[in-house]
C-alpha positions, 0 to 999 in steps of 0.5 A: 218546721217553724225554725226554717221560716226565721228571717233575722234570727238565724245561724245560731251557734248551737242551733242543732238542738232547736232543729231536732226539737222542731223536727220532733214537734212536726213528726212525732206522730208520723208512722213513716218514721220508726218509733224507736228513732223518734224516741231516741232523738227525744232522749238525745235532746233531753241529754243535751238540755241537761248538759247545757244546764250543767255547763251554763248553770241554768235551772227551771224550764231548760227548754225555755232557757235554751231558747232564751240563750239563743236569743240573747247570743244571736248577733244580728242587724237588729240585736247589735243596733239595740245593744246599749242604745235600746229600741230602733226604728225601721222595717227591721222591726216587722222582720223581728216581730215575724221571728219572735212570733215563731219563737213564741210558738216554741215557748208555748209548745205543750209537750204533754202529747209528745211525751205520751205518744213516745212514752217519755214521761221523764222528759218532764225533768227538763221542764222543771229542773232544779239545778245543783247551783254549782255555778256556770262555766259560761256566765257569771252568776248575775248574768246566768240568773238574768237569763233564767229570769228572762226565760220566765218573763217570756212565758208571761208575755201575752203577745209577740209584741210584749216578748219583743219589747222584753228582749229589746230591753235586755239588749239595752241593759246587757247587750248581745252576744259575748260582748254584751254578756261578759266584761273582760276578754283575751286574744287567741290565734289559730288557723281560723284567725284571731278570736276574742275570747271571754274571761269568765272569772275576773277579780271583783275588785272595786276602786274603793278596795284600793287603800290610798292613791286617791289622786292616781285613781281620780285621774284614771276614773276621770279619763275613763268616765269621759270615754264611756260618756262619749267625750274625748279621752286619752290613751293611758299609761299607769307606771310605777313601783311593783305591787302598788295597784296598777293592774288592780285599778284596771280591773276595778274600772272594768267592774265600775263601768261594765253596766255603762258599756265598757269592755276590757280586752287583754293583749300581750306583746307577742299578740301586737301584730293581731291588733288591727284584726282585733280592732276590726272586730270591735270598731262597729259595736256600740260598746266602749273598749279598752285594750289592756296591756299589763306589765308592758316593757321592751328590751332593746332587741324587741321590736313589737312596740313598732306595731303598737306605735302604728295602731295608737297613732301614726297609721293611715286608718284612724283609731276608732272612737270606741277604742282606747289603749291602757297599759301598766308598766314598772318603766316610765319610758317602756323601752330599755335605754342604755348610756350608749343611747345618751352618749352618742357613741361612734357606732351611731351617726344619729344617736338622738334619733335612737333616743326619739325612737324609744321615747315616741311610744310613751308620748302617744299615751296622753295620760300618764299616772304614777303609782309610787310605793308607800312609805312606812306610815302609809304601809301601816295605814293600808294594813290597818284598813285591810285588817279592819275590813276583814275583821281581824281582832289582833291588837294594833301594836302587835299587828303593825309589828308583825306587818313590819316583819312580813314586809322585810322578808316578803318584797318590801313596802307595797299594797300587794305585800300588805294584802299578802300579809293579811291573807297570811293572817286570815289563813291562820285563823 
């Protein structure tokens, strides 16, 4: 039926439901097909819509939500050109308008006669569905609500032109597909190759949540802001003592600059050989990508850092302008060094070459930011601020005394220890 006439919007990841519903719309009154088969297919479509609602967190008209989900996830020449940038010019607009006209027919379709003919009044349940609001396994709450709202907006658009303008505005504001609708990703590798998979539950930490460290935070935000705004920026290494907020700072900038097109891709040492494949998948998108490496360090026998060196600088192919590498580490120079490296023992003819080999990785991070452990006074200030933020009413003298006892038994002076202490107090309430 209509779906076979689509030009730009094709090859949907979950397009089988569209195909089956379109077939029913065109054949539900034909006597050539058994009544029980048509009715069984309609009930199966209803089942899939309800399963989608439970998995995606959709509510309202589930048929409209399904169609909307197809449109916001279909990565094609038009949608990817519009992401972040907005409306584009050219003949492609006429082809898209042709497809939107078909989708508008699907949105405006009246199921009343089909339900009557197949004696399936219960199909009305999926046309006005009240979700249990248990949350989405696919989107964060904000994106899920935006898709449901967009489904309603499409029904209010009076023409395909209005509907196309509404969809294009969504692409500009949120993007398209997994990169548009998610802020953080991880890497998987199987028989089909390298995949960039969304992380659904990233911590909602903000930079202002990190007490202190104003100078390191400013260096990080200045570099990231320049990158997001299209100016020159550097690869960045955050190093220093454990529990001082290095990883939290990266999560914070992921939240801070998401709406400006920043995306974070987390990768581990054993995946460095996949870096070129990852970059190939993201280099032509309109987003800015930070490839993030947490707790990065190498022992003497580990050679994965050679892959990283080649990707950062040194390979024949230039690193794309929309990609930076951020790493956190407890080690300033990332690679374990020994006194033998410095002393130039007789088993190495060119000991200085060994030292340079190990130092050359950190030198490829243009910005290095030091996060040091707080002293006792700074630690107490962090505890005070966190207690106030969580509305703990313990007298200050008692609070600080207990905090001092806690840090002595739980890892020493750090922001992480302070947060764990506050969590302990909250758990006792």
